[in-house]
All heavy atoms as TSV, in Angstrom:
chain	resi	resn	atom	element	x	y	z
A	1	MET	N	N	0.821	-1.205	0.000
A	1	MET	CA	C	0.000	0.000	0.000
A	1	MET	C	C	0.863	1.266	0.000
A	1	MET	O	O	0.541	2.215	-0.701
A	1	MET	CB	C	-0.928	-0.038	1.230
A	1	MET	CG	C	-1.882	1.098	1.302
A	1	MET	SD	S	-3.054	0.984	-0.054
A	1	MET	CE	C	-3.987	2.430	0.209
A	2	THR	N	N	1.934	1.263	0.812
A	2	THR	CA	C	2.793	2.443	0.866
A	2	THR	C	C	3.538	2.639	-0.453
A	2	THR	O	O	3.788	3.772	-0.857
A	2	THR	CB	C	3.808	2.338	2.016
A	2	THR	OG1	O	4.586	1.167	1.845
A	2	THR	CG2	C	3.109	2.330	3.356
A	3	GLN	N	N	3.877	1.529	-1.130
A	3	GLN	CA	C	4.550	1.642	-2.421
A	3	GLN	C	C	3.614	2.256	-3.464
A	3	GLN	O	O	4.036	3.060	-4.293
A	3	GLN	CB	C	5.044	0.283	-2.897
A	3	GLN	CG	C	6.198	-0.251	-2.081
A	3	GLN	CD	C	6.617	-1.630	-2.542
A	3	GLN	OE1	O	5.900	-2.285	-3.297
A	3	GLN	NE2	N	7.786	-2.069	-2.088
A	4	LEU	N	N	2.373	1.897	-3.416
A	4	LEU	CA	C	1.386	2.455	-4.338
A	4	LEU	C	C	1.197	3.951	-4.074
A	4	LEU	O	O	1.136	4.749	-5.010
A	4	LEU	CB	C	0.045	1.724	-4.193
A	4	LEU	CG	C	-1.064	2.168	-5.123
A	4	LEU	CD1	C	-0.662	1.945	-6.580
A	4	LEU	CD2	C	-2.345	1.437	-4.806
A	5	LEU	N	N	1.149	4.334	-2.827
A	5	LEU	CA	C	1.024	5.746	-2.468
A	5	LEU	C	C	2.260	6.524	-2.916
A	5	LEU	O	O	2.158	7.632	-3.460
A	5	LEU	CB	C	0.814	5.889	-0.960
A	5	LEU	CG	C	0.602	7.307	-0.439
A	5	LEU	CD1	C	-0.622	7.936	-1.075
A	5	LEU	CD2	C	0.489	7.304	1.065
A	6	LEU	N	N	3.451	5.957	-2.721
A	6	LEU	CA	C	4.686	6.596	-3.152
A	6	LEU	C	C	4.720	6.747	-4.670
A	6	LEU	O	O	5.131	7.789	-5.190
A	6	LEU	CB	C	5.885	5.776	-2.666
A	6	LEU	CG	C	7.262	6.336	-2.988
A	6	LEU	CD1	C	7.444	7.688	-2.318
A	6	LEU	CD2	C	8.333	5.367	-2.561
A	7	LEU	N	N	4.283	5.745	-5.395
A	7	LEU	CA	C	4.223	5.812	-6.854
A	7	LEU	C	C	3.248	6.894	-7.308
A	7	LEU	O	O	3.550	7.666	-8.225
A	7	LEU	CB	C	3.810	4.455	-7.425
A	7	LEU	CG	C	3.651	4.391	-8.940
A	7	LEU	CD1	C	4.990	4.600	-9.627
A	7	LEU	CD2	C	3.020	3.086	-9.344
A	8	LEU	N	N	2.124	7.002	-6.670
A	8	LEU	CA	C	1.130	8.016	-7.015
A	8	LEU	C	C	1.682	9.425	-6.780
A	8	LEU	O	O	1.528	10.304	-7.626
A	8	LEU	CB	C	-0.149	7.799	-6.198
A	8	LEU	CG	C	-1.288	8.763	-6.455
A	8	LEU	CD1	C	-1.762	8.638	-7.894
A	8	LEU	CD2	C	-2.417	8.522	-5.495
A	9	VAL	N	N	2.350	9.649	-5.666
A	9	VAL	CA	C	2.945	10.948	-5.366
A	9	VAL	C	C	4.028	11.282	-6.389
A	9	VAL	O	O	4.117	12.408	-6.882
A	9	VAL	CB	C	3.502	10.980	-3.924
A	9	VAL	CG1	C	4.349	12.221	-3.690
A	9	VAL	CG2	C	2.362	10.908	-2.919
A	10	ALA	N	N	4.862	10.297	-6.740
A	10	ALA	CA	C	5.923	10.530	-7.722
A	10	ALA	C	C	5.341	10.904	-9.077
A	10	ALA	O	O	5.843	11.805	-9.762
A	10	ALA	CB	C	6.804	9.286	-7.838
A	11	LEU	N	N	4.286	10.250	-9.501
A	11	LEU	CA	C	3.654	10.570	-10.782
A	11	LEU	C	C	3.028	11.958	-10.764
A	11	LEU	O	O	3.079	12.673	-11.765
A	11	LEU	CB	C	2.605	9.512	-11.136
A	11	LEU	CG	C	3.161	8.146	-11.538
A	11	LEU	CD1	C	2.021	7.154	-11.761
A	11	LEU	CD2	C	4.035	8.250	-12.764
A	12	LEU	N	N	2.454	12.345	-9.655
A	12	LEU	CA	C	1.886	13.688	-9.554
A	12	LEU	C	C	2.971	14.763	-9.614
A	12	LEU	O	O	2.791	15.796	-10.256
A	12	LEU	CB	C	1.068	13.826	-8.265
A	12	LEU	CG	C	-0.260	13.079	-8.240
A	12	LEU	CD1	C	-0.899	13.169	-6.862
A	12	LEU	CD2	C	-1.201	13.636	-9.292
A	13	VAL	N	N	4.094	14.520	-8.959
A	13	VAL	CA	C	5.185	15.487	-8.980
A	13	VAL	C	C	5.783	15.586	-10.375
A	13	VAL	O	O	6.041	16.679	-10.881
A	13	VAL	CB	C	6.268	15.113	-7.941
A	13	VAL	CG1	C	7.525	15.935	-8.132
A	13	VAL	CG2	C	5.722	15.291	-6.529
A	14	LEU	N	N	6.008	14.468	-11.026
A	14	LEU	CA	C	6.583	14.483	-12.370
A	14	LEU	C	C	5.632	15.101	-13.387
A	14	LEU	O	O	6.077	15.639	-14.397
A	14	LEU	CB	C	6.956	13.067	-12.805
A	14	LEU	CG	C	8.153	12.462	-12.081
A	14	LEU	CD1	C	8.348	11.027	-12.525
A	14	LEU	CD2	C	9.400	13.271	-12.324
A	15	GLY	N	N	4.366	15.071	-13.154
A	15	GLY	CA	C	3.397	15.671	-14.055
A	15	GLY	C	C	3.442	17.183	-14.055
A	15	GLY	O	O	2.981	17.825	-14.992
A	16	HIS	N	N	4.032	17.789	-13.028
A	16	HIS	CA	C	4.085	19.244	-12.922
A	16	HIS	C	C	5.392	19.843	-13.421
A	16	HIS	O	O	5.570	21.047	-13.378
A	16	HIS	CB	C	3.845	19.686	-11.471
A	16	HIS	CG	C	2.442	19.449	-11.017
A	16	HIS	ND1	N	1.386	20.174	-11.493
A	16	HIS	CD2	C	1.921	18.550	-10.165
A	16	HIS	CE1	C	0.277	19.736	-10.941
A	16	HIS	NE2	N	0.566	18.746	-10.128
A	17	VAL	N	N	6.309	19.039	-13.899
A	17	VAL	CA	C	7.578	19.539	-14.425
A	17	VAL	C	C	7.315	20.118	-15.811
A	17	VAL	O	O	6.747	19.449	-16.665
A	17	VAL	CB	C	8.626	18.407	-14.498
A	17	VAL	CG1	C	9.905	18.898	-15.158
A	17	VAL	CG2	C	8.898	17.867	-13.112
A	18	PRO	N	N	7.698	21.378	-16.063
A	18	PRO	CA	C	7.450	21.973	-17.380
A	18	PRO	C	C	8.317	21.317	-18.449
A	18	PRO	O	O	9.422	20.857	-18.162
A	18	PRO	CB	C	7.832	23.445	-17.198
A	18	PRO	CG	C	8.771	23.443	-16.058
A	18	PRO	CD	C	8.364	22.303	-15.165
A	19	PRO	N	N	7.844	21.282	-19.682
A	19	PRO	CA	C	8.648	20.718	-20.759
A	19	PRO	C	C	9.863	21.585	-21.039
A	19	PRO	O	O	9.909	22.757	-20.649
A	19	PRO	CB	C	7.689	20.707	-21.952
A	19	PRO	CG	C	6.662	21.712	-21.624
A	19	PRO	CD	C	6.548	21.755	-20.124
A	20	GLY	N	N	10.847	21.053	-21.742
A	20	GLY	CA	C	12.117	21.737	-21.972
A	20	GLY	C	C	12.011	23.113	-22.588
A	20	GLY	O	O	11.786	24.106	-21.920
A	21	ARG	N	N	12.177	23.251	-23.873
A	21	ARG	CA	C	12.257	24.545	-24.528
A	21	ARG	C	C	10.880	25.075	-24.924
A	21	ARG	O	O	10.744	26.240	-25.258
A	21	ARG	CB	C	13.132	24.369	-25.774
A	21	ARG	CG	C	13.523	25.596	-26.423
A	21	ARG	CD	C	14.931	25.998	-26.135
A	21	ARG	NE	N	15.212	27.094	-27.054
A	21	ARG	CZ	C	15.524	28.289	-26.670
A	21	ARG	NH1	N	15.675	28.548	-25.416
A	21	ARG	NH2	N	15.714	29.235	-27.531
A	22	SER	N	N	9.869	24.253	-24.884
A	22	SER	CA	C	8.557	24.680	-25.357
A	22	SER	C	C	7.833	25.611	-24.384
A	22	SER	O	O	6.751	26.085	-24.694
A	22	SER	CB	C	7.683	23.465	-25.644
A	22	SER	OG	O	7.429	22.769	-24.447
A	23	GLU	N	N	8.433	25.879	-23.216
A	23	GLU	CA	C	7.762	26.764	-22.270
A	23	GLU	C	C	7.834	28.223	-22.701
A	23	GLU	O	O	7.089	29.045	-22.225
A	23	GLU	CB	C	8.345	26.593	-20.877
A	23	GLU	CG	C	9.784	27.028	-20.755
A	23	GLU	CD	C	10.341	26.774	-19.381
A	23	GLU	OE1	O	10.063	27.584	-18.497
A	23	GLU	OE2	O	11.029	25.768	-19.217
A	24	PHE	N	N	8.750	28.554	-23.631
A	24	PHE	CA	C	8.888	29.921	-24.105
A	24	PHE	C	C	8.167	30.089	-25.428
A	24	PHE	O	O	8.301	29.273	-26.325
A	24	PHE	CB	C	10.364	30.295	-24.288
A	24	PHE	CG	C	11.155	30.206	-23.026
A	24	PHE	CD1	C	12.120	29.248	-22.876
A	24	PHE	CD2	C	10.922	31.081	-21.985
A	24	PHE	CE1	C	12.858	29.157	-21.719
A	24	PHE	CE2	C	11.652	31.009	-20.820
A	24	PHE	CZ	C	12.621	30.041	-20.685
A	25	LYS	N	N	7.439	31.172	-25.555
A	25	LYS	CA	C	6.789	31.480	-26.825
A	25	LYS	C	C	7.845	32.016	-27.783
A	25	LYS	O	O	8.804	32.650	-27.375
A	25	LYS	CB	C	5.683	32.505	-26.611
A	25	LYS	CG	C	4.559	31.979	-25.769
A	25	LYS	CD	C	3.492	33.024	-25.586
A	25	LYS	CE	C	2.409	32.505	-24.679
A	25	LYS	NZ	N	1.450	33.534	-24.330
A	26	ARG	N	N	7.664	31.781	-29.052
A	26	ARG	CA	C	8.621	32.219	-30.058
A	26	ARG	C	C	8.234	33.599	-30.586
A	26	ARG	O	O	7.071	33.964	-30.615
A	26	ARG	CB	C	8.683	31.225	-31.216
A	26	ARG	CG	C	8.979	29.789	-30.807
A	26	ARG	CD	C	10.231	29.619	-30.011
A	26	ARG	NE	N	11.405	29.823	-30.849
A	26	ARG	CZ	C	12.636	29.836	-30.388
A	26	ARG	NH1	N	12.863	29.647	-29.120
A	26	ARG	NH2	N	13.646	30.039	-31.193
A	27	CYS	N	N	9.232	34.365	-31.018
A	27	CYS	CA	C	9.013	35.693	-31.574
A	27	CYS	C	C	10.089	35.976	-32.614
A	27	CYS	O	O	10.995	35.150	-32.808
A	27	CYS	CB	C	9.022	36.755	-30.476
A	27	CYS	SG	S	10.575	36.818	-29.555
A	28	TRP	N	N	10.032	37.130	-33.253
A	28	TRP	CA	C	11.012	37.585	-34.240
A	28	TRP	C	C	11.218	36.523	-35.319
A	28	TRP	O	O	12.302	36.000	-35.529
A	28	TRP	CB	C	12.332	37.943	-33.574
A	28	TRP	CG	C	13.199	38.819	-34.422
A	28	TRP	CD1	C	14.237	38.408	-35.207
A	28	TRP	CD2	C	13.117	40.225	-34.584
A	28	TRP	NE1	N	14.796	39.471	-35.832
A	28	TRP	CE2	C	14.129	40.609	-35.465
A	28	TRP	CE3	C	12.285	41.194	-34.065
A	28	TRP	CZ2	C	14.330	41.927	-35.844
A	28	TRP	CZ3	C	12.494	42.495	-34.445
A	28	TRP	CH2	C	13.504	42.843	-35.321
A	29	LYS	N	N	10.117	36.173	-35.986
A	29	LYS	CA	C	10.105	35.183	-37.076
A	29	LYS	C	C	10.615	33.818	-36.625
A	29	LYS	O	O	11.301	33.116	-37.354
A	29	LYS	CB	C	10.924	35.683	-38.255
A	29	LYS	CG	C	10.415	36.987	-38.825
A	29	LYS	CD	C	11.290	37.485	-39.925
A	29	LYS	CE	C	10.811	38.853	-40.369
A	29	LYS	NZ	N	11.708	39.473	-41.343
A	30	GLY	N	N	10.325	33.458	-35.394
A	30	GLY	CA	C	10.725	32.158	-34.864
A	30	GLY	C	C	12.156	32.083	-34.379
A	30	GLY	O	O	12.599	31.040	-33.918
A	31	GLN	N	N	12.910	33.179	-34.445
A	31	GLN	CA	C	14.317	33.174	-34.048
A	31	GLN	C	C	14.510	33.529	-32.574
A	31	GLN	O	O	15.521	33.172	-31.990
A	31	GLN	CB	C	15.115	34.166	-34.904
A	31	GLN	CG	C	15.077	33.865	-36.376
A	31	GLN	CD	C	15.744	32.545	-36.710
A	31	GLN	OE1	O	16.803	32.230	-36.198
A	31	GLN	NE2	N	15.107	31.771	-37.557
A	32	GLY	N	N	13.564	34.256	-31.972
A	32	GLY	CA	C	13.693	34.696	-30.586
A	32	GLY	C	C	12.746	33.956	-29.662
A	32	GLY	O	O	11.936	33.141	-30.097
A	33	ALA	N	N	12.862	34.258	-28.383
A	33	ALA	CA	C	12.008	33.639	-27.369
A	33	ALA	C	C	11.465	34.718	-26.437
A	33	ALA	O	O	12.201	35.616	-26.032
A	33	ALA	CB	C	12.801	32.611	-26.568
A	34	CYS	N	N	10.174	34.629	-26.108
A	34	CYS	CA	C	9.543	35.569	-25.174
A	34	CYS	C	C	9.878	35.124	-23.744
A	34	CYS	O	O	9.538	34.016	-23.345
A	34	CYS	CB	C	8.039	35.585	-25.381
A	34	CYS	SG	S	7.542	36.149	-27.011
A	35	ARG	N	N	10.549	35.993	-23.004
A	35	ARG	CA	C	10.956	35.672	-21.638
A	35	ARG	C	C	10.828	36.911	-20.751
A	35	ARG	O	O	10.729	38.022	-21.237
A	35	ARG	CB	C	12.411	35.223	-21.601
A	35	ARG	CG	C	12.680	34.011	-22.424
A	35	ARG	CD	C	14.103	33.583	-22.267
A	35	ARG	NE	N	14.350	32.486	-23.180
A	35	ARG	CZ	C	15.523	32.138	-23.612
A	35	ARG	NH1	N	16.575	32.784	-23.207
A	35	ARG	NH2	N	15.663	31.134	-24.438
A	36	THR	N	N	10.903	36.688	-19.445
A	36	THR	CA	C	10.893	37.793	-18.497
A	36	THR	C	C	12.225	38.528	-18.528
A	36	THR	O	O	12.277	39.753	-18.483
A	36	THR	CB	C	10.623	37.277	-17.075
A	36	THR	OG1	O	9.432	36.494	-17.105
A	36	THR	CG2	C	10.430	38.421	-16.106
A	37	TYR	N	N	13.332	37.781	-18.603
A	37	TYR	CA	C	14.674	38.352	-18.668
A	37	TYR	C	C	15.456	37.671	-19.785
A	37	TYR	O	O	15.322	36.475	-19.999
A	37	TYR	CB	C	15.441	38.138	-17.349
A	37	TYR	CG	C	14.769	38.769	-16.163
A	37	TYR	CD1	C	14.051	38.009	-15.257
A	37	TYR	CD2	C	14.852	40.131	-15.956
A	37	TYR	CE1	C	13.432	38.594	-14.170
A	37	TYR	CE2	C	14.233	40.723	-14.873
A	37	TYR	CZ	C	13.531	39.945	-13.975
A	37	TYR	OH	O	12.917	40.525	-12.909
A	38	CYS	N	N	16.303	38.434	-20.480
A	38	CYS	CA	C	17.173	37.865	-21.505
A	38	CYS	C	C	18.463	37.378	-20.847
A	38	CYS	O	O	18.905	37.926	-19.845
A	38	CYS	CB	C	17.506	38.905	-22.565
A	38	CYS	SG	S	16.072	39.484	-23.494
A	39	THR	N	N	19.098	36.355	-21.446
A	39	THR	CA	C	20.368	35.857	-20.934
A	39	THR	C	C	21.497	36.786	-21.377
A	39	THR	O	O	21.283	37.718	-22.147
A	39	THR	CB	C	20.652	34.430	-21.442
A	39	THR	OG1	O	20.807	34.481	-22.858
A	39	THR	CG2	C	19.532	33.478	-21.072
A	40	ARG	N	N	22.708	36.515	-20.925
A	40	ARG	CA	C	23.863	37.354	-21.284
A	40	ARG	C	C	24.207	37.245	-22.765
A	40	ARG	O	O	24.827	38.136	-23.319
A	40	ARG	CB	C	25.079	36.972	-20.461
A	40	ARG	CG	C	24.955	37.365	-19.024
A	40	ARG	CD	C	26.228	37.052	-18.291
A	40	ARG	NE	N	26.091	37.462	-16.895
A	40	ARG	CZ	C	27.083	37.528	-16.055
A	40	ARG	NH1	N	28.297	37.206	-16.453
A	40	ARG	NH2	N	26.882	37.894	-14.821
A	41	GLN	N	N	23.833	36.141	-23.391
A	41	GLN	CA	C	24.142	35.942	-24.804
A	41	GLN	C	C	23.030	36.453	-25.708
A	41	GLN	O	O	23.069	36.239	-26.913
A	41	GLN	CB	C	24.374	34.451	-25.104
A	41	GLN	CG	C	25.573	33.849	-24.420
A	41	GLN	CD	C	25.292	33.433	-22.987
A	41	GLN	OE1	O	24.158	33.217	-22.615
A	41	GLN	NE2	N	26.335	33.339	-22.182
A	42	GLU	N	N	22.038	37.127	-25.138
A	42	GLU	CA	C	20.882	37.594	-25.903
A	42	GLU	C	C	20.686	39.089	-25.730
A	42	GLU	O	O	21.166	39.681	-24.770
A	42	GLU	CB	C	19.611	36.874	-25.452
A	42	GLU	CG	C	19.633	35.398	-25.699
A	42	GLU	CD	C	18.424	34.703	-25.115
A	42	GLU	OE1	O	17.878	35.184	-24.111
A	42	GLU	OE2	O	18.043	33.678	-25.665
A	43	THR	N	N	19.960	39.670	-26.666
A	43	THR	CA	C	19.595	41.077	-26.590
A	43	THR	C	C	18.085	41.211	-26.735
A	43	THR	O	O	17.438	40.359	-27.341
A	43	THR	CB	C	20.324	41.895	-27.676
A	43	THR	OG1	O	19.989	43.264	-27.511
A	43	THR	CG2	C	19.924	41.469	-29.068
A	44	TYR	N	N	17.540	42.274	-26.172
A	44	TYR	CA	C	16.106	42.541	-26.224
A	44	TYR	C	C	15.781	43.218	-27.558
A	44	TYR	O	O	16.454	44.168	-27.953
A	44	TYR	CB	C	15.742	43.425	-25.031
A	44	TYR	CG	C	14.546	44.304	-25.206
A	44	TYR	CD1	C	13.269	43.781	-25.099
A	44	TYR	CD2	C	14.675	45.658	-25.471
A	44	TYR	CE1	C	12.164	44.594	-25.252
A	44	TYR	CE2	C	13.575	46.471	-25.624
A	44	TYR	CZ	C	12.324	45.923	-25.517
A	44	TYR	OH	O	11.235	46.722	-25.675
A	45	MET	N	N	14.778	42.722	-28.277
A	45	MET	CA	C	14.412	43.305	-29.572
A	45	MET	C	C	13.127	44.127	-29.479
A	45	MET	O	O	13.088	45.257	-29.914
A	45	MET	CB	C	14.242	42.207	-30.621
A	45	MET	CG	C	15.548	41.534	-30.990
A	45	MET	SD	S	16.820	42.669	-31.537
A	45	MET	CE	C	16.165	43.231	-33.058
A	46	HIS	N	N	12.067	43.550	-28.937
A	46	HIS	CA	C	10.793	44.252	-28.788
A	46	HIS	C	C	9.956	43.514	-27.762
A	46	HIS	O	O	10.390	42.506	-27.214
A	46	HIS	CB	C	10.060	44.354	-30.139
A	46	HIS	CG	C	9.703	43.034	-30.731
A	46	HIS	ND1	N	8.556	42.360	-30.427
A	46	HIS	CD2	C	10.363	42.255	-31.621
A	46	HIS	CE1	C	8.512	41.229	-31.097
A	46	HIS	NE2	N	9.603	41.136	-31.828
A	47	LEU	N	N	8.768	43.984	-27.488
A	47	LEU	CA	C	7.880	43.322	-26.537
A	47	LEU	C	C	7.016	42.289	-27.237
A	47	LEU	O	O	6.547	42.511	-28.353
A	47	LEU	CB	C	6.979	44.342	-25.840
A	47	LEU	CG	C	7.644	45.248	-24.820
A	47	LEU	CD1	C	6.630	46.257	-24.290
A	47	LEU	CD2	C	8.238	44.462	-23.682
A	48	CYS	N	N	6.803	41.180	-26.563
A	48	CYS	CA	C	5.897	40.147	-27.054
A	48	CYS	C	C	4.458	40.543	-26.707
A	48	CYS	O	O	4.244	41.449	-25.894
A	48	CYS	CB	C	6.248	38.812	-26.415
A	48	CYS	SG	S	7.848	38.174	-26.954
A	49	PRO	N	N	3.459	39.891	-27.282
A	49	PRO	CA	C	2.065	40.243	-26.994
A	49	PRO	C	C	1.686	40.155	-25.516
A	49	PRO	O	O	0.810	40.875	-25.060
A	49	PRO	CB	C	1.262	39.234	-27.815
A	49	PRO	CG	C	2.166	38.840	-28.921
A	49	PRO	CD	C	3.552	38.894	-28.357
A	50	ASP	N	N	2.372	39.284	-24.752
A	50	ASP	CA	C	2.054	39.164	-23.325
A	50	ASP	C	C	2.923	40.093	-22.466
A	50	ASP	O	O	3.043	39.895	-21.273
A	50	ASP	CB	C	2.195	37.718	-22.867
A	50	ASP	CG	C	3.612	37.185	-23.019
A	50	ASP	OD1	O	4.446	37.876	-23.639
A	50	ASP	OD2	O	3.873	36.084	-22.513
A	51	ALA	N	N	3.553	41.104	-23.070
A	51	ALA	CA	C	4.368	42.128	-22.411
A	51	ALA	C	C	5.692	41.587	-21.880
A	51	ALA	O	O	6.367	42.252	-21.108
A	51	ALA	CB	C	3.599	42.834	-21.295
A	52	SER	N	N	6.112	40.394	-22.307
A	52	SER	CA	C	7.438	39.903	-21.960
A	52	SER	C	C	8.425	40.350	-23.040
A	52	SER	O	O	8.033	40.897	-24.069
A	52	SER	CB	C	7.429	38.373	-21.822
A	52	SER	OG	O	7.037	37.781	-23.048
A	53	LEU	N	N	9.714	40.141	-22.797
A	53	LEU	CA	C	10.747	40.586	-23.728
A	53	LEU	C	C	10.976	39.547	-24.825
A	53	LEU	O	O	10.984	38.359	-24.559
A	53	LEU	CB	C	12.064	40.804	-22.988
A	53	LEU	CG	C	12.047	41.808	-21.844
A	53	LEU	CD1	C	13.394	41.802	-21.143
A	53	LEU	CD2	C	11.718	43.178	-22.353
A	54	CYS	N	N	11.180	40.009	-26.034
A	54	CYS	CA	C	11.577	39.129	-27.126
A	54	CYS	C	C	13.099	39.104	-27.142
A	54	CYS	O	O	13.739	40.075	-27.530
A	54	CYS	CB	C	11.026	39.616	-28.461
A	54	CYS	SG	S	11.480	38.543	-29.833
A	55	CYS	N	N	13.697	38.005	-26.696
A	55	CYS	CA	C	15.141	37.883	-26.572
A	55	CYS	C	C	15.705	37.186	-27.803
A	55	CYS	O	O	15.264	36.112	-28.171
A	55	CYS	CB	C	15.498	37.095	-25.319
A	55	CYS	SG	S	14.870	37.858	-23.810
A	56	LEU	N	N	16.705	37.823	-28.413
A	56	LEU	CA	C	17.308	37.309	-29.633
A	56	LEU	C	C	18.809	37.180	-29.417
A	56	LEU	O	O	19.444	38.077	-28.852
A	56	LEU	CB	C	17.021	38.277	-30.783
A	56	LEU	CG	C	17.390	37.838	-32.175
A	56	LEU	CD1	C	16.504	36.667	-32.602
A	56	LEU	CD2	C	17.205	38.972	-33.155
A	57	SER	N	N	19.382	36.074	-29.866
A	57	SER	CA	C	20.812	35.838	-29.731
A	57	SER	C	C	21.589	36.921	-30.465
A	57	SER	O	O	21.160	37.406	-31.514
A	57	SER	CB	C	21.156	34.465	-30.293
A	57	SER	OG	O	22.551	34.298	-30.341
A	58	TYR	N	N	22.750	37.311	-29.922
A	58	TYR	CA	C	23.576	38.326	-30.575
A	58	TYR	C	C	23.977	37.890	-31.983
A	58	TYR	O	O	24.142	38.716	-32.866
A	58	TYR	CB	C	24.831	38.620	-29.756
A	58	TYR	CG	C	24.567	39.508	-28.563
A	58	TYR	CD1	C	24.751	39.048	-27.276
A	58	TYR	CD2	C	24.138	40.816	-28.728
A	58	TYR	CE1	C	24.517	39.856	-26.184
A	58	TYR	CE2	C	23.887	41.637	-27.649
A	58	TYR	CZ	C	24.086	41.156	-26.375
A	58	TYR	OH	O	23.848	41.957	-25.300
A	59	ALA	N	N	24.132	36.594	-32.199
A	59	ALA	CA	C	24.512	36.097	-33.522
A	59	ALA	C	C	23.400	36.313	-34.543
A	59	ALA	O	O	23.668	36.434	-35.739
A	59	ALA	CB	C	24.855	34.619	-33.438
A	60	LEU	N	N	22.155	36.383	-34.090
A	60	LEU	CA	C	21.018	36.533	-34.999
A	60	LEU	C	C	20.521	37.965	-35.096
A	60	LEU	O	O	19.610	38.245	-35.870
A	60	LEU	CB	C	19.866	35.632	-34.540
A	60	LEU	CG	C	20.173	34.140	-34.520
A	60	LEU	CD1	C	19.013	33.384	-33.899
A	60	LEU	CD2	C	20.464	33.638	-35.915
A	61	LYS	N	N	21.088	38.882	-34.321
A	61	LYS	CA	C	20.617	40.264	-34.312
A	61	LYS	C	C	20.872	40.907	-35.673
A	61	LYS	O	O	21.977	40.839	-36.203
A	61	LYS	CB	C	21.336	41.062	-33.223
A	61	LYS	CG	C	20.830	42.472	-33.084
A	61	LYS	CD	C	21.529	43.195	-31.958
A	61	LYS	CE	C	21.021	44.620	-31.874
A	61	LYS	NZ	N	21.724	45.375	-30.849
A	62	PRO	N	N	19.844	41.539	-36.253
A	62	PRO	CA	C	20.043	42.175	-37.554
A	62	PRO	C	C	20.958	43.389	-37.441
A	62	PRO	O	O	20.984	44.063	-36.414
A	62	PRO	CB	C	18.624	42.584	-37.964
A	62	PRO	CG	C	17.873	42.692	-36.706
A	62	PRO	CD	C	18.493	41.696	-35.765
A	63	PRO	N	N	21.746	43.669	-38.490
A	63	PRO	CA	C	22.627	44.846	-38.428
A	63	PRO	C	C	21.829	46.127	-38.416
A	63	PRO	O	O	20.710	46.187	-38.946
A	63	PRO	CB	C	23.470	44.724	-39.698
A	63	PRO	CG	C	22.654	43.879	-40.609
A	63	PRO	CD	C	21.844	42.971	-39.738
A	64	PRO	N	N	22.350	47.198	-37.804
A	64	PRO	CA	C	21.611	48.469	-37.774
A	64	PRO	C	C	21.478	49.049	-39.175
A	64	PRO	O	O	22.349	48.889	-40.030
A	64	PRO	CB	C	22.453	49.366	-36.880
A	64	PRO	CG	C	23.805	48.752	-36.886
A	64	PRO	CD	C	23.624	47.287	-37.121
A	65	VAL	N	N	20.375	49.719	-39.411
A	65	VAL	CA	C	20.115	50.358	-40.710
A	65	VAL	C	C	20.865	51.679	-40.742
A	65	VAL	O	O	20.682	52.519	-39.865
A	65	VAL	CB	C	18.601	50.585	-40.904
A	65	VAL	CG1	C	18.343	51.271	-42.213
A	65	VAL	CG2	C	17.848	49.276	-40.796
A	66	PRO	N	N	21.735	51.875	-41.733
A	66	PRO	CA	C	22.475	53.143	-41.797
A	66	PRO	C	C	21.551	54.299	-42.166
A	66	PRO	O	O	20.651	54.158	-42.988
A	66	PRO	CB	C	23.520	52.899	-42.884
A	66	PRO	CG	C	22.983	51.784	-43.692
A	66	PRO	CD	C	22.102	50.965	-42.792
A	67	LYS	N	N	21.782	55.440	-41.534
A	67	LYS	CA	C	20.970	56.621	-41.820
A	67	LYS	C	C	21.576	57.344	-43.028
A	67	LYS	O	O	22.798	57.437	-43.161
A	67	LYS	CB	C	20.944	57.558	-40.621
A	67	LYS	CG	C	20.223	56.976	-39.434
A	67	LYS	CD	C	20.147	57.969	-38.313
A	67	LYS	CE	C	19.395	57.392	-37.140
A	67	LYS	NZ	N	19.253	58.345	-36.049
A	68	SER	N	N	20.707	57.837	-43.869
A	68	SER	CA	C	21.222	58.571	-45.019
A	68	SER	C	C	21.611	59.984	-44.603
A	68	SER	O	O	21.180	60.500	-43.572
A	68	SER	CB	C	20.161	58.615	-46.127
A	68	SER	OG	O	19.071	59.385	-45.707
A	69	LYS	N	N	22.407	60.638	-45.434
A	69	LYS	CA	C	22.884	61.982	-45.110
A	69	LYS	C	C	21.745	63.006	-45.136
A	69	LYS	O	O	21.809	64.021	-44.480
A	69	LYS	CB	C	23.940	62.424	-46.118
A	69	LYS	CG	C	25.232	61.697	-45.997
A	69	LYS	CD	C	26.338	62.372	-46.781
A	69	LYS	CE	C	26.092	62.296	-48.263
A	69	LYS	NZ	N	27.249	62.817	-49.038
A	70	TYR	N	N	20.701	62.740	-45.881
A	70	TYR	CA	C	19.679	63.749	-46.147
A	70	TYR	C	C	18.495	63.668	-45.210
A	70	TYR	O	O	17.549	64.401	-45.366
A	70	TYR	CB	C	19.215	63.632	-47.594
A	70	TYR	CG	C	20.389	63.778	-48.549
A	70	TYR	CD1	C	20.863	62.696	-49.243
A	70	TYR	CD2	C	21.010	65.004	-48.707
A	70	TYR	CE1	C	21.940	62.808	-50.106
A	70	TYR	CE2	C	22.077	65.148	-49.556
A	70	TYR	CZ	C	22.541	64.050	-50.250
A	70	TYR	OH	O	23.602	64.171	-51.093
A	71	GLU	N	N	18.513	62.795	-44.228
A	71	GLU	CA	C	17.376	62.705	-43.307
A	71	GLU	C	C	17.546	63.624	-42.139
A	71	GLU	O	O	18.508	63.886	-41.594
A	71	GLU	CB	C	17.185	61.279	-42.820
A	71	GLU	CG	C	16.529	60.428	-43.842
A	71	GLU	CD	C	16.222	59.039	-43.276
A	71	GLU	OE1	O	16.232	58.860	-42.043
A	71	GLU	OE2	O	15.979	58.163	-44.076
């Protein structure tokens, strides 16, 4: 009986573990992830629909658009 109770508790605990990478919503054409905080290897691009940050890896960050002389 105690083994059955222990098994039931273990299954309940394991059921609450979030899945690996799928816990973050994707943004920036699928290249970024919506998170509360960006990691050191990421930069903030814009806000996601749920008001979290869209974090994009520095390697994927688009280059800045050069300003023309006449603007």
